[in-house]
N, C-alpha and C positions, 0 to 999 in steps of 0.2 A: 488461480489469480497469480499474476506476476507484476512486479515492480522493478523498474529500471532506475539507475542513478543518473542517466542522462536523458535528454530529450531523444524522440525518434527510436524508442526501444533500444537503447544501447546501454551496456554495462549491467547485466542482470544482477540484482541484489536480493530478490526474494521471489520464491515460486512455492505456493502453497496450494494444496488440493482444497476444493470447495467443501464447506460443512465443518470446518475446525473453528475453535475458539480462539481467543486472543493469543498471539504469539509475538514475542519480541524479536523480530528477525533482522532488524536494521543495524545492530551493534556490530561494528567491525572490531578488529584486534585491538584497537586502541580505545574502545569504548565509545566510539563516535557514532552517531546516528544522523537522522535529518538529511538523508541524501537523495530522496525520491523526486524524480522529474518526469517520469511517464508510467503508465500502468495499463493492464489489460485484464478484464474479467471475461473468461470464456464460458462461465457457467450459465446454463439456462434455468437454473433453479434457485441460486442464492445471490444475494447482494453482498458485497464486502464493505469493509470500513478501513480507512487508514486514519491512525490516531496520531496527534501531535504529542502525546505523552507515552510513556512506558507503561506496559501492563494495561493497555487498553483505556487509558484516561485521556480526556480532552478530545472528543471527537472532532474529526477534521474534514473528512471527505467520503462520502458514499461512492462506492464503485458499483454502478448499476448493473442489473442483469445484462449479459452478453454486450458489454460497452468497453470503451477504451478512451484513453487520452495520451496523445503522443507528445504533449508539451503542457505540463501543468501550470496553471495560473501562477503568476509571481507571488500571489497571496498564499498559495498552497505548496509551492515548490520548496524542496529541501527542509521540510518541517516533520515528516513523517518518522515516528519512532516504534510503532507497533502496528499490527494489523489483525483483522478477524475476517474469516471467510464463510461464516454461517449466518449472518444477517447484516443488514446495513447499520448505519450510526443511529 
């Protein structure tokens, strides 16, 4: 499962294999997160989840099996802080 910092799958900021628990992958060198604008789940077995809080808190968005979004809604965009790739939200 991959997450990009810009629309249209530009500026890759996270790439995690499916089946993993919560990871805080969105913190940059300055401790800033909340940068996700597009995502893709290529797994045929697992849903993923993007969280608006660190350590898997505050469920935000389920990444359905074999799905993608090249332009996240303004209500979800730039809010992601952590992700999980072993089940949905």
